[in-house]
All heavy atoms as TSV, in Angstrom:
chain	resi	resn	atom	element	x	y	z
A	1	MET	N	N	42.530	-102.805	-47.680
A	1	MET	CA	C	41.809	-102.545	-46.456
A	1	MET	C	C	42.239	-103.591	-45.436
A	1	MET	O	O	42.498	-104.731	-45.779
A	1	MET	CB	C	40.316	-102.625	-46.739
A	1	MET	CG	C	39.446	-102.081	-45.670
A	1	MET	SD	S	39.647	-100.350	-45.254
A	1	MET	CE	C	39.352	-99.533	-46.797
A	2	LYS	N	N	42.306	-103.197	-44.170
A	2	LYS	CA	C	42.713	-104.121	-43.104
A	2	LYS	C	C	41.701	-104.077	-41.961
A	2	LYS	O	O	41.041	-103.060	-41.741
A	2	LYS	CB	C	44.088	-103.741	-42.569
A	2	LYS	CG	C	45.185	-103.899	-43.593
A	2	LYS	CD	C	46.528	-103.600	-42.994
A	2	LYS	CE	C	47.598	-103.787	-44.048
A	2	LYS	NZ	N	48.925	-103.566	-43.528
A	3	THR	N	N	41.611	-105.186	-41.226
A	3	THR	CA	C	40.725	-105.214	-40.069
A	3	THR	C	C	41.195	-104.185	-39.049
A	3	THR	O	O	42.392	-103.946	-38.893
A	3	THR	CB	C	40.671	-106.612	-39.431
A	3	THR	OG1	O	41.971	-107.001	-39.049
A	3	THR	CG2	C	40.085	-107.629	-40.392
A	4	GLY	N	N	40.245	-103.569	-38.383
A	4	GLY	CA	C	40.546	-102.554	-37.386
A	4	GLY	C	C	40.512	-101.141	-37.934
A	4	GLY	O	O	40.488	-100.174	-37.169
A	5	ASN	N	N	40.509	-100.984	-39.274
A	5	ASN	CA	C	40.430	-99.649	-39.860
A	5	ASN	C	C	39.060	-99.018	-39.592
A	5	ASN	O	O	38.042	-99.702	-39.611
A	5	ASN	CB	C	40.641	-99.696	-41.375
A	5	ASN	CG	C	42.075	-99.953	-41.765
A	5	ASN	OD1	O	42.968	-99.956	-40.933
A	5	ASN	ND2	N	42.306	-100.182	-43.040
A	6	LEU	N	N	39.070	-97.722	-39.369
A	6	LEU	CA	C	37.839	-96.949	-39.218
A	6	LEU	C	C	37.529	-96.343	-40.581
A	6	LEU	O	O	38.392	-95.692	-41.183
A	6	LEU	CB	C	38.042	-95.853	-38.172
A	6	LEU	CG	C	36.817	-95.113	-37.678
A	6	LEU	CD1	C	35.874	-96.064	-36.956
A	6	LEU	CD2	C	37.237	-93.978	-36.751
A	7	VAL	N	N	36.324	-96.584	-41.093
A	7	VAL	CA	C	35.965	-96.120	-42.433
A	7	VAL	C	C	34.636	-95.368	-42.414
A	7	VAL	O	O	33.807	-95.578	-41.533
A	7	VAL	CB	C	35.869	-97.290	-43.438
A	7	VAL	CG1	C	37.214	-97.948	-43.644
A	7	VAL	CG2	C	34.837	-98.310	-43.008
A	8	LYS	N	N	34.465	-94.506	-43.400
A	8	LYS	CA	C	33.201	-93.783	-43.579
A	8	LYS	C	C	32.559	-94.272	-44.865
A	8	LYS	O	O	33.209	-94.340	-45.913
A	8	LYS	CB	C	33.425	-92.278	-43.654
A	8	LYS	CG	C	32.137	-91.501	-43.780
A	8	LYS	CD	C	32.374	-90.009	-43.786
A	8	LYS	CE	C	31.039	-89.290	-43.911
A	8	LYS	NZ	N	31.225	-87.855	-44.049
A	9	MET	N	N	31.290	-94.609	-44.786
A	9	MET	CA	C	30.553	-95.093	-45.941
A	9	MET	C	C	30.212	-93.915	-46.859
A	9	MET	O	O	30.142	-92.773	-46.416
A	9	MET	CB	C	29.277	-95.800	-45.485
A	9	MET	CG	C	29.521	-96.955	-44.522
A	9	MET	SD	S	30.617	-98.224	-45.167
A	9	MET	CE	C	29.569	-98.978	-46.383
A	10	PRO	N	N	29.988	-94.179	-48.160
A	10	PRO	CA	C	29.682	-93.101	-49.097
A	10	PRO	C	C	28.307	-92.482	-48.842
A	10	PRO	O	O	27.480	-93.051	-48.133
A	10	PRO	CB	C	29.710	-93.801	-50.459
A	10	PRO	CG	C	29.494	-95.237	-50.174
A	10	PRO	CD	C	30.040	-95.485	-48.797
A	11	THR	N	N	28.077	-91.324	-49.432
A	11	THR	CA	C	26.778	-90.660	-49.302
A	11	THR	C	C	25.745	-91.386	-50.157
A	11	THR	O	O	26.083	-92.085	-51.104
A	11	THR	CB	C	26.861	-89.192	-49.742
A	11	THR	OG1	O	27.298	-89.156	-51.099
A	11	THR	CG2	C	27.821	-88.407	-48.880
A	12	GLY	N	N	24.489	-91.229	-49.800
A	12	GLY	CA	C	23.407	-91.864	-50.536
A	12	GLY	C	C	22.143	-91.890	-49.707
A	12	GLY	O	O	21.999	-91.135	-48.748
A	13	HIS	N	N	21.227	-92.772	-50.071
A	13	HIS	CA	C	19.930	-92.814	-49.392
A	13	HIS	C	C	19.648	-94.116	-48.636
A	13	HIS	O	O	18.535	-94.346	-48.203
A	13	HIS	CB	C	18.814	-92.564	-50.419
A	13	HIS	CG	C	18.760	-93.597	-51.508
A	13	HIS	ND1	N	19.573	-93.540	-52.616
A	13	HIS	CD2	C	18.019	-94.713	-51.646
A	13	HIS	CE1	C	19.313	-94.572	-53.399
A	13	HIS	NE2	N	18.381	-95.300	-52.829
A	14	PHE	N	N	20.659	-94.957	-48.456
A	14	PHE	CA	C	20.472	-96.192	-47.705
A	14	PHE	C	C	20.769	-95.965	-46.223
A	14	PHE	O	O	21.419	-94.986	-45.859
A	14	PHE	CB	C	21.367	-97.301	-48.256
A	14	PHE	CG	C	21.056	-97.658	-49.680
A	14	PHE	CD1	C	21.901	-97.279	-50.700
A	14	PHE	CD2	C	19.892	-98.357	-49.993
A	14	PHE	CE1	C	21.618	-97.599	-52.021
A	14	PHE	CE2	C	19.587	-98.671	-51.307
A	14	PHE	CZ	C	20.454	-98.292	-52.326
A	15	TRP	N	N	20.339	-96.880	-45.361
A	15	TRP	CA	C	20.483	-96.703	-43.912
A	15	TRP	C	C	21.947	-96.576	-43.486
A	15	TRP	O	O	22.264	-95.948	-42.500
A	15	TRP	CB	C	19.801	-97.849	-43.142
A	15	TRP	CG	C	20.447	-99.195	-43.336
A	15	TRP	CD1	C	20.102	-100.137	-44.246
A	15	TRP	CD2	C	21.547	-99.733	-42.603
A	15	TRP	NE1	N	20.925	-101.233	-44.145
A	15	TRP	CE2	C	21.816	-101.017	-43.128
A	15	TRP	CE3	C	22.333	-99.277	-41.546
A	15	TRP	CZ2	C	22.828	-101.829	-42.646
A	15	TRP	CZ3	C	23.341	-100.093	-41.070
A	15	TRP	CH2	C	23.571	-101.345	-41.612
A	16	TRP	N	N	22.858	-97.150	-44.239
A	16	TRP	CA	C	24.272	-97.158	-43.851
A	16	TRP	C	C	25.070	-95.993	-44.422
A	16	TRP	O	O	26.228	-95.808	-44.091
A	16	TRP	CB	C	24.921	-98.476	-44.249
A	16	TRP	CG	C	24.522	-98.978	-45.596
A	16	TRP	CD1	C	23.580	-99.927	-45.855
A	16	TRP	CD2	C	25.019	-98.570	-46.867
A	16	TRP	NE1	N	23.470	-100.136	-47.207
A	16	TRP	CE2	C	24.348	-99.302	-47.856
A	16	TRP	CE3	C	25.967	-97.653	-47.273
A	16	TRP	CZ2	C	24.590	-99.160	-49.203
A	16	TRP	CZ3	C	26.213	-97.500	-48.629
A	16	TRP	CH2	C	25.526	-98.252	-49.572
A	17	ASN	N	N	24.465	-95.194	-45.281
A	17	ASN	CA	C	25.200	-94.081	-45.898
A	17	ASN	C	C	25.630	-93.045	-44.875
A	17	ASN	O	O	24.921	-92.758	-43.914
A	17	ASN	CB	C	24.363	-93.411	-46.983
A	17	ASN	CG	C	24.242	-94.256	-48.229
A	17	ASN	OD1	O	23.154	-94.459	-48.731
A	17	ASN	ND2	N	25.346	-94.768	-48.724
A	18	ASN	N	N	26.838	-92.523	-45.077
A	18	ASN	CA	C	27.459	-91.496	-44.231
A	18	ASN	C	C	27.827	-91.989	-42.836
A	18	ASN	O	O	28.285	-91.204	-42.014
A	18	ASN	CB	C	26.574	-90.260	-44.108
A	18	ASN	CG	C	26.371	-89.578	-45.431
A	18	ASN	OD1	O	27.299	-89.450	-46.221
A	18	ASN	ND2	N	25.145	-89.137	-45.690
A	19	ARG	N	N	27.624	-93.256	-42.550
A	19	ARG	CA	C	27.977	-93.768	-41.232
A	19	ARG	C	C	29.454	-94.116	-41.166
A	19	ARG	O	O	30.076	-94.446	-42.167
A	19	ARG	CB	C	27.156	-95.019	-40.910
A	19	ARG	CG	C	25.675	-94.717	-40.760
A	19	ARG	CD	C	24.930	-95.952	-40.410
A	19	ARG	NE	N	24.448	-95.805	-39.044
A	19	ARG	CZ	C	23.814	-96.752	-38.393
A	19	ARG	NH1	N	23.603	-97.919	-38.933
A	19	ARG	NH2	N	23.399	-96.530	-37.169
A	20	VAL	N	N	30.003	-94.065	-39.960
A	20	VAL	CA	C	31.389	-94.455	-39.717
A	20	VAL	C	C	31.357	-95.788	-38.974
A	20	VAL	O	O	30.577	-95.973	-38.042
A	20	VAL	CB	C	32.121	-93.376	-38.885
A	20	VAL	CG1	C	33.508	-93.838	-38.509
A	20	VAL	CG2	C	32.182	-92.067	-39.662
A	21	GLY	N	N	32.186	-96.732	-39.414
A	21	GLY	CA	C	32.221	-98.041	-38.792
A	21	GLY	C	C	33.618	-98.626	-38.801
A	21	GLY	O	O	34.554	-98.036	-39.330
A	22	VAL	N	N	33.737	-99.805	-38.230
A	22	VAL	CA	C	35.026	-100.499	-38.109
A	22	VAL	C	C	35.026	-101.711	-39.033
A	22	VAL	O	O	34.070	-102.486	-39.070
A	22	VAL	CB	C	35.257	-100.954	-36.648
A	22	VAL	CG1	C	36.540	-101.754	-36.527
A	22	VAL	CG2	C	35.269	-99.764	-35.722
A	23	VAL	N	N	36.119	-101.890	-39.773
A	23	VAL	CA	C	36.287	-103.065	-40.630
A	23	VAL	C	C	36.654	-104.249	-39.737
A	23	VAL	O	O	37.647	-104.200	-39.011
A	23	VAL	CB	C	37.390	-102.826	-41.682
A	23	VAL	CG1	C	37.651	-104.104	-42.481
A	23	VAL	CG2	C	37.018	-101.675	-42.595
A	24	THR	N	N	35.827	-105.303	-39.768
A	24	THR	CA	C	36.088	-106.474	-38.926
A	24	THR	C	C	36.522	-107.703	-39.725
A	24	THR	O	O	37.042	-108.643	-39.153
A	24	THR	CB	C	34.849	-106.832	-38.080
A	24	THR	OG1	O	33.742	-107.056	-38.956
A	24	THR	CG2	C	34.527	-105.708	-37.109
A	25	GLU	N	N	36.272	-107.703	-41.041
A	25	GLU	CA	C	36.713	-108.802	-41.909
A	25	GLU	C	C	36.968	-108.247	-43.296
A	25	GLU	O	O	36.359	-107.264	-43.698
A	25	GLU	CB	C	35.637	-109.887	-42.029
A	25	GLU	CG	C	35.360	-110.661	-40.763
A	25	GLU	CD	C	34.297	-111.730	-40.992
A	25	GLU	OE1	O	34.408	-112.502	-41.969
A	25	GLU	OE2	O	33.346	-111.771	-40.196
A	26	VAL	N	N	37.861	-108.921	-44.032
A	26	VAL	CA	C	38.135	-108.583	-45.427
A	26	VAL	C	C	38.136	-109.884	-46.214
A	26	VAL	O	O	38.669	-110.895	-45.764
A	26	VAL	CB	C	39.499	-107.868	-45.574
A	26	VAL	CG1	C	39.786	-107.552	-47.026
A	26	VAL	CG2	C	39.537	-106.598	-44.735
A	27	ARG	N	N	37.516	-109.866	-47.402
A	27	ARG	CA	C	37.459	-111.060	-48.243
A	27	ARG	C	C	37.445	-110.649	-49.713
A	27	ARG	O	O	37.191	-109.493	-50.046
A	27	ARG	CB	C	36.223	-111.902	-47.935
A	27	ARG	CG	C	34.917	-111.235	-48.373
A	27	ARG	CD	C	33.715	-112.067	-48.037
A	27	ARG	NE	N	32.482	-111.409	-48.493
A	27	ARG	CZ	C	31.281	-111.781	-48.143
A	27	ARG	NH1	N	31.119	-112.791	-47.305
A	27	ARG	NH2	N	30.218	-111.146	-48.610
A	28	MET	N	N	37.711	-111.618	-50.569
A	28	MET	CA	C	37.591	-111.416	-52.008
A	28	MET	C	C	36.243	-111.993	-52.425
A	28	MET	O	O	35.960	-113.158	-52.140
A	28	MET	CB	C	38.733	-112.092	-52.757
A	28	MET	CG	C	40.106	-111.524	-52.412
A	28	MET	SD	S	40.259	-109.743	-52.612
A	28	MET	CE	C	40.241	-109.585	-54.385
A	29	GLY	N	N	35.404	-111.170	-53.041
A	29	GLY	CA	C	34.072	-111.605	-53.452
A	29	GLY	C	C	33.962	-111.683	-54.961
A	29	GLY	O	O	34.540	-110.876	-55.682
A	30	GLY	N	N	33.220	-112.667	-55.459
A	30	GLY	CA	C	33.016	-112.827	-56.891
A	30	GLY	C	C	31.705	-112.213	-57.332
A	30	GLY	O	O	30.677	-112.355	-56.662
A	31	PHE	N	N	31.734	-111.507	-58.447
A	31	PHE	CA	C	30.561	-110.816	-58.973
A	31	PHE	C	C	30.487	-111.027	-60.480
A	31	PHE	O	O	31.471	-111.360	-61.115
A	31	PHE	CB	C	30.648	-109.305	-58.708
A	31	PHE	CG	C	30.767	-108.948	-57.268
A	31	PHE	CD1	C	32.018	-108.835	-56.673
A	31	PHE	CD2	C	29.651	-108.733	-56.492
A	31	PHE	CE1	C	32.141	-108.504	-55.344
A	31	PHE	CE2	C	29.767	-108.409	-55.162
A	31	PHE	CZ	C	31.003	-108.289	-54.581
A	32	SER	N	N	29.348	-110.761	-61.049
A	32	SER	CA	C	29.198	-110.703	-62.503
A	32	SER	C	C	28.971	-109.260	-62.885
A	32	SER	O	O	28.131	-108.582	-62.288
A	32	SER	CB	C	28.010	-111.545	-62.961
A	32	SER	OG	O	28.260	-112.908	-62.737
A	33	ASN	N	N	29.713	-108.776	-63.884
A	33	ASN	CA	C	29.526	-107.396	-64.319
A	33	ASN	C	C	28.398	-107.316	-65.352
A	33	ASN	O	O	27.744	-108.330	-65.650
A	33	ASN	CB	C	30.833	-106.804	-64.853
A	33	ASN	CG	C	31.340	-107.474	-66.105
A	33	ASN	OD1	O	30.633	-108.238	-66.766
A	33	ASN	ND2	N	32.585	-107.205	-66.456
A	34	HIS	N	N	28.178	-106.152	-65.893
A	34	HIS	CA	C	27.072	-105.949	-66.830
A	34	HIS	C	C	27.241	-106.721	-68.140
A	34	HIS	O	O	26.284	-106.892	-68.886
A	34	HIS	CB	C	26.903	-104.447	-67.124
A	34	HIS	CG	C	28.050	-103.834	-67.863
A	34	HIS	ND1	N	29.242	-103.510	-67.235
A	34	HIS	CD2	C	28.208	-103.513	-69.158
A	34	HIS	CE1	C	30.069	-103.002	-68.135
A	34	HIS	NE2	N	29.472	-102.991	-69.299
A	35	LYS	N	N	28.434	-107.235	-68.402
A	35	LYS	CA	C	28.691	-108.044	-69.596
A	35	LYS	C	C	28.585	-109.541	-69.303
A	35	LYS	O	O	28.820	-110.366	-70.169
A	35	LYS	CB	C	30.082	-107.740	-70.148
A	35	LYS	CG	C	30.261	-106.317	-70.610
A	35	LYS	CD	C	31.681	-106.099	-71.086
A	35	LYS	CE	C	31.925	-104.655	-71.438
A	35	LYS	NZ	N	33.331	-104.435	-71.834
A	36	GLY	N	N	28.273	-109.888	-68.054
A	36	GLY	CA	C	28.182	-111.289	-67.670
A	36	GLY	C	C	29.521	-111.914	-67.350
A	36	GLY	O	O	29.620	-113.126	-67.167
A	37	GLU	N	N	30.575	-111.107	-67.272
A	37	GLU	CA	C	31.908	-111.604	-66.970
A	37	GLU	C	C	32.088	-111.714	-65.457
A	37	GLU	O	O	31.571	-110.906	-64.702
A	37	GLU	CB	C	32.962	-110.653	-67.535
A	37	GLU	CG	C	32.859	-110.465	-69.025
A	37	GLU	CD	C	33.671	-109.287	-69.531
A	37	GLU	OE1	O	33.876	-108.316	-68.790
A	37	GLU	OE2	O	34.089	-109.353	-70.687
A	38	HIS	N	N	32.859	-112.727	-65.035
A	38	HIS	CA	C	33.138	-112.922	-63.606
A	38	HIS	C	C	34.255	-111.969	-63.181
A	38	HIS	O	O	35.300	-111.901	-63.821
A	38	HIS	CB	C	33.550	-114.361	-63.330
A	38	HIS	CG	C	33.784	-114.640	-61.889
A	38	HIS	ND1	N	32.764	-114.715	-60.974
A	38	HIS	CD2	C	34.923	-114.848	-61.193
A	38	HIS	CE1	C	33.271	-114.956	-59.776
A	38	HIS	NE2	N	34.585	-115.040	-59.890
A	39	VAL	N	N	34.002	-111.212	-62.108
A	39	VAL	CA	C	34.960	-110.241	-61.596
A	39	VAL	C	C	35.163	-110.501	-60.107
A	39	VAL	O	O	34.205	-110.767	-59.388
A	39	VAL	CB	C	34.420	-108.799	-61.801
A	39	VAL	CG1	C	35.397	-107.775	-61.279
A	39	VAL	CG2	C	34.111	-108.542	-63.263
A	40	VAL	N	N	36.405	-110.427	-59.639
A	40	VAL	CA	C	36.701	-110.599	-58.222
A	40	VAL	C	C	37.098	-109.249	-57.642
A	40	VAL	O	O	37.955	-108.559	-58.185
A	40	VAL	CB	C	37.841	-111.624	-58.020
A	40	VAL	CG1	C	38.214	-111.737	-56.556
A	40	VAL	CG2	C	37.432	-112.982	-58.564
A	41	LYS	N	N	36.442	-108.862	-56.537
A	41	LYS	CA	C	36.718	-107.571	-55.895
A	41	LYS	C	C	36.855	-107.772	-54.383
A	41	LYS	O	O	36.217	-108.646	-53.809
A	41	LYS	CB	C	35.580	-106.583	-56.155
A	41	LYS	CG	C	35.404	-106.261	-57.616
A	41	LYS	CD	C	34.270	-105.283	-57.820
A	41	LYS	CE	C	34.083	-105.004	-59.303
A	41	LYS	NZ	N	32.981	-104.100	-59.546
A	42	GLU	N	N	37.668	-106.921	-53.773
A	42	GLU	CA	C	37.820	-106.982	-52.321
A	42	GLU	C	C	36.611	-106.343	-51.647
A	42	GLU	O	O	36.162	-105.280	-52.042
A	42	GLU	CB	C	39.080	-106.236	-51.897
A	42	GLU	CG	C	39.334	-106.330	-50.404
A	42	GLU	CD	C	40.558	-105.555	-49.988
A	42	GLU	OE1	O	40.409	-104.354	-49.683
A	42	GLU	OE2	O	41.647	-106.144	-49.956
A	43	GLU	N	N	36.088	-107.040	-50.644
A	43	GLU	CA	C	34.981	-106.535	-49.832
A	43	GLU	C	C	35.427	-106.464	-48.382
A	43	GLU	O	O	36.282	-107.240	-47.948
A	43	GLU	CB	C	33.780	-107.480	-49.870
A	43	GLU	CG	C	33.159	-107.692	-51.198
A	43	GLU	CD	C	31.998	-108.652	-51.074
A	43	GLU	OE1	O	32.201	-109.798	-50.639
A	43	GLU	OE2	O	30.889	-108.240	-51.402
A	44	CYS	N	N	34.820	-105.564	-47.640
A	44	CYS	CA	C	35.083	-105.510	-46.210
A	44	CYS	C	C	33.756	-105.517	-45.458
A	44	CYS	O	O	32.757	-104.995	-45.934
A	44	CYS	CB	C	35.924	-104.294	-45.837
A	44	CYS	SG	S	35.253	-102.714	-46.333
A	45	LYS	N	N	33.779	-106.166	-44.301
A	45	LYS	CA	C	32.621	-106.169	-43.428
A	45	LYS	C	C	32.780	-104.972	-42.498
A	45	LYS	O	O	33.738	-104.897	-41.732
A	45	LYS	CB	C	32.550	-107.459	-42.614
A	45	LYS	CG	C	31.334	-107.538	-41.709
A	45	LYS	CD	C	31.331	-108.857	-40.939
A	45	LYS	CE	C	30.109	-108.972	-40.057
A	45	LYS	NZ	N	30.144	-110.222	-39.278
A	46	VAL	N	N	31.844	-104.029	-42.589
A	46	VAL	CA	C	31.903	-102.822	-41.773
A	46	VAL	C	C	30.811	-102.920	-40.711
A	46	VAL	O	O	29.636	-103.099	-41.038
A	46	VAL	CB	C	31.694	-101.553	-42.639
A	46	VAL	CG1	C	31.790	-100.308	-41.779
A	46	VAL	CG2	C	32.710	-101.502	-43.771
A	47	GLU	N	N	31.209	-102.835	-39.451
A	47	GLU	CA	C	30.265	-102.945	-38.341
A	47	GLU	C	C	29.978	-101.573	-37.744
A	47	GLU	O	O	30.879	-100.760	-37.567
A	47	GLU	CB	C	30.804	-103.893	-37.274
A	47	GLU	CG	C	30.898	-105.316	-37.789
A	47	GLU	CD	C	31.073	-106.344	-36.686
A	47	GLU	OE1	O	30.855	-106.012	-35.499
A	47	GLU	OE2	O	31.430	-107.482	-37.024
A	48	PHE	N	N	28.686	-101.356	-37.464
A	48	PHE	CA	C	28.205	-100.121	-36.835
A	48	PHE	C	C	27.452	-100.515	-35.562
A	48	PHE	O	O	26.224	-100.525	-35.548
A	48	PHE	CB	C	27.218	-99.380	-37.746
A	48	PHE	CG	C	27.615	-99.314	-39.190
A	48	PHE	CD1	C	27.132	-100.236	-40.101
A	48	PHE	CD2	C	28.455	-98.324	-39.639
A	48	PHE	CE1	C	27.476	-100.164	-41.436
A	48	PHE	CE2	C	28.809	-98.242	-40.970
A	48	PHE	CZ	C	28.316	-99.167	-41.869
A	49	GLY	N	N	28.149	-100.904	-34.519
A	49	GLY	CA	C	27.459	-101.350	-33.305
A	49	GLY	C	C	26.800	-102.697	-33.544
A	49	GLY	O	O	27.470	-103.682	-33.796
A	50	ASP	N	N	25.456	-102.748	-33.521
A	50	ASP	CA	C	24.716	-103.998	-33.718
A	50	ASP	C	C	24.473	-104.333	-35.189
A	50	ASP	O	O	23.997	-105.415	-35.495
A	50	ASP	CB	C	23.364	-103.935	-32.998
A	50	ASP	CG	C	23.514	-103.914	-31.495
A	50	ASP	OD1	O	24.568	-104.349	-30.997
A	50	ASP	OD2	O	22.583	-103.446	-30.816
A	51	ASP	N	N	24.730	-103.414	-36.105
A	51	ASP	CA	C	24.492	-103.625	-37.527
A	51	ASP	C	C	25.808	-103.758	-38.276
A	51	ASP	O	O	26.843	-103.312	-37.818
A	51	ASP	CB	C	23.714	-102.446	-38.128
A	51	ASP	CG	C	22.307	-102.333	-37.588
A	51	ASP	OD1	O	21.663	-103.385	-37.406
A	51	ASP	OD2	O	21.859	-101.201	-37.358
A	52	PHE	N	N	25.753	-104.371	-39.469
A	52	PHE	CA	C	26.940	-104.459	-40.325
A	52	PHE	C	C	26.499	-104.556	-41.773
A	52	PHE	O	O	25.344	-104.821	-42.083
A	52	PHE	CB	C	27.811	-105.665	-39.959
A	52	PHE	CG	C	27.219	-106.990	-40.365
A	52	PHE	CD1	C	27.492	-107.534	-41.615
A	52	PHE	CD2	C	26.398	-107.685	-39.502
A	52	PHE	CE1	C	26.942	-108.747	-41.987
A	52	PHE	CE2	C	25.846	-108.901	-39.861
A	52	PHE	CZ	C	26.116	-109.434	-41.113
A	53	ILE	N	N	27.452	-104.332	-42.665
A	53	ILE	CA	C	27.215	-104.494	-44.093
A	53	ILE	C	C	28.516	-104.936	-44.753
A	53	ILE	O	O	29.600	-104.541	-44.317
A	53	ILE	CB	C	26.695	-103.185	-44.735
A	53	ILE	CG1	C	26.285	-103.418	-46.184
A	53	ILE	CG2	C	27.703	-102.073	-44.610
A	53	ILE	CD1	C	25.529	-102.265	-46.804
A	54	TRP	N	N	28.413	-105.796	-45.765
A	54	TRP	CA	C	29.556	-106.126	-46.609
A	54	TRP	C	C	29.556	-105.118	-47.739
A	54	TRP	O	O	28.528	-104.871	-48.362
A	54	TRP	CB	C	29.431	-107.544	-47.173
A	54	TRP	CG	C	29.794	-108.589	-46.182
A	54	TRP	CD1	C	28.931	-109.299	-45.395
A	54	TRP	CD2	C	31.105	-109.042	-45.857
A	54	TRP	NE1	N	29.632	-110.169	-44.602
A	54	TRP	CE2	C	30.970	-110.033	-44.872
A	54	TRP	CE3	C	32.382	-108.708	-46.300
A	54	TRP	CZ2	C	32.068	-110.687	-44.326
A	54	TRP	CZ3	C	33.467	-109.360	-45.759
A	54	TRP	CH2	C	33.307	-110.349	-44.783
A	55	TYR	N	N	30.707	-104.503	-48.020
A	55	TYR	CA	C	30.770	-103.437	-49.015
A	55	TYR	C	C	32.114	-103.476	-49.723
A	55	TYR	O	O	33.124	-103.857	-49.120
A	55	TYR	CB	C	30.580	-102.083	-48.315
A	55	TYR	CG	C	30.009	-101.016	-49.208
A	55	TYR	CD1	C	28.661	-101.029	-49.552
A	55	TYR	CD2	C	30.813	-100.006	-49.711
A	55	TYR	CE1	C	28.128	-100.058	-50.370
A	55	TYR	CE2	C	30.280	-99.028	-50.534
A	55	TYR	CZ	C	28.934	-99.060	-50.860
A	55	TYR	OH	O	28.417	-98.097	-51.681
A	56	GLN	N	N	32.147	-103.067	-50.978
A	56	GLN	CA	C	33.400	-103.059	-51.730
A	56	GLN	C	C	34.385	-102.083	-51.104
A	56	GLN	O	O	34.067	-100.922	-50.879
A	56	GLN	CB	C	33.150	-102.692	-53.186
A	56	GLN	CG	C	32.422	-103.777	-53.942
A	56	GLN	CD	C	32.237	-103.413	-55.399
A	56	GLN	OE1	O	32.925	-102.562	-55.933
A	56	GLN	NE2	N	31.294	-104.074	-56.031
A	57	SER	N	N	35.571	-102.569	-50.811
A	57	SER	CA	C	36.588	-101.773	-50.121
A	57	SER	C	C	36.934	-100.482	-50.854
A	57	SER	O	O	37.176	-99.449	-50.234
A	57	SER	CB	C	37.868	-102.597	-49.939
A	57	SER	OG	O	37.611	-103.715	-49.137
A	58	ARG	N	N	36.938	-100.513	-52.180
A	58	ARG	CA	C	37.347	-99.326	-52.939
A	58	ARG	C	C	36.348	-98.175	-52.824
A	58	ARG	O	O	36.664	-97.046	-53.165
A	58	ARG	CB	C	37.565	-99.677	-54.412
A	58	ARG	CG	C	36.303	-100.089	-55.124
A	58	ARG	CD	C	36.626	-100.546	-56.551
A	58	ARG	NE	N	35.433	-101.058	-57.189
A	58	ARG	CZ	C	34.731	-100.388	-58.076
A	58	ARG	NH1	N	35.109	-99.189	-58.439
A	58	ARG	NH2	N	33.655	-100.927	-58.611
A	59	ASN	N	N	35.151	-98.451	-52.303
A	59	ASN	CA	C	34.111	-97.423	-52.222
A	59	ASN	C	C	33.931	-96.822	-50.837
A	59	ASN	O	O	32.995	-96.064	-50.622
A	59	ASN	CB	C	32.781	-97.986	-52.711
A	59	ASN	CG	C	32.805	-98.331	-54.181
A	59	ASN	OD1	O	33.536	-97.712	-54.954
A	59	ASN	ND2	N	32.042	-99.310	-54.581
A	60	VAL	N	N	34.789	-97.163	-49.888
A	60	VAL	CA	C	34.706	-96.560	-48.551
A	60	VAL	C	C	35.887	-95.637	-48.334
A	60	VAL	O	O	36.951	-95.805	-48.924
A	60	VAL	CB	C	34.643	-97.632	-47.432
A	60	VAL	CG1	C	33.404	-98.491	-47.561
A	60	VAL	CG2	C	35.886	-98.480	-47.401
A	61	GLU	N	N	35.684	-94.640	-47.483
A	61	GLU	CA	C	36.732	-93.663	-47.188
A	61	GLU	C	C	37.443	-94.072	-45.911
A	61	GLU	O	O	36.814	-94.272	-44.874
A	61	GLU	CB	C	36.092	-92.291	-47.018
A	61	GLU	CG	C	37.049	-91.209	-46.608
A	61	GLU	CD	C	36.337	-89.888	-46.313
A	61	GLU	OE1	O	35.175	-89.715	-46.730
A	61	GLU	OE2	O	36.958	-89.055	-45.637
A	62	LEU	N	N	38.758	-94.182	-45.970
A	62	LEU	CA	C	39.554	-94.537	-44.792
A	62	LEU	C	C	39.640	-93.317	-43.878
A	62	LEU	O	O	40.103	-92.260	-44.280
A	62	LEU	CB	C	40.949	-94.985	-45.218
A	62	LEU	CG	C	41.877	-95.431	-44.109
A	62	LEU	CD1	C	41.324	-96.665	-43.392
A	62	LEU	CD2	C	43.258	-95.731	-44.681
A	63	VAL	N	N	39.180	-93.459	-42.634
A	63	VAL	CA	C	39.207	-92.380	-41.658
A	63	VAL	C	C	40.430	-92.517	-40.755
A	63	VAL	O	O	41.116	-91.538	-40.466
A	63	VAL	CB	C	37.915	-92.359	-40.802
A	63	VAL	CG1	C	37.990	-91.316	-39.722
A	63	VAL	CG2	C	36.700	-92.143	-41.682
A	64	SER	N	N	40.700	-93.745	-40.307
A	64	SER	CA	C	41.812	-93.981	-39.374
A	64	SER	C	C	42.285	-95.425	-39.537
A	64	SER	O	O	41.477	-96.330	-39.701
A	64	SER	CB	C	41.331	-93.741	-37.948
A	64	SER	OG	O	42.329	-94.059	-37.027
A	65	VAL	N	N	43.594	-95.615	-39.479
A	65	VAL	CA	C	44.165	-96.957	-39.566
A	65	VAL	C	C	44.157	-97.586	-38.190
A	65	VAL	O	O	44.597	-96.970	-37.222
A	65	VAL	CB	C	45.606	-96.889	-40.127
A	65	VAL	CG1	C	46.239	-98.264	-40.149
A	65	VAL	CG2	C	45.589	-96.271	-41.520
A	66	GLY	N	N	43.624	-98.808	-38.104
A	66	GLY	CA	C	43.508	-99.507	-36.818
A	66	GLY	C	C	44.706	-100.283	-36.433
A	66	GLY	O	O	45.667	-100.459	-37.062
């Protein structure tokens, strides 16, 4: 994922679901999986006007390359 890309968030029941936004930052985030193991995954900051969310890059749909 790269900054400037236009992405669509996945479907669901949260406020950000199905919204289209712009990727403004990309980072590698550390997580623990269900086995307690440390996992590193790429995250992107997706902005929707005044709101934003950090989300795993692999779970967003690329709409347009910026």
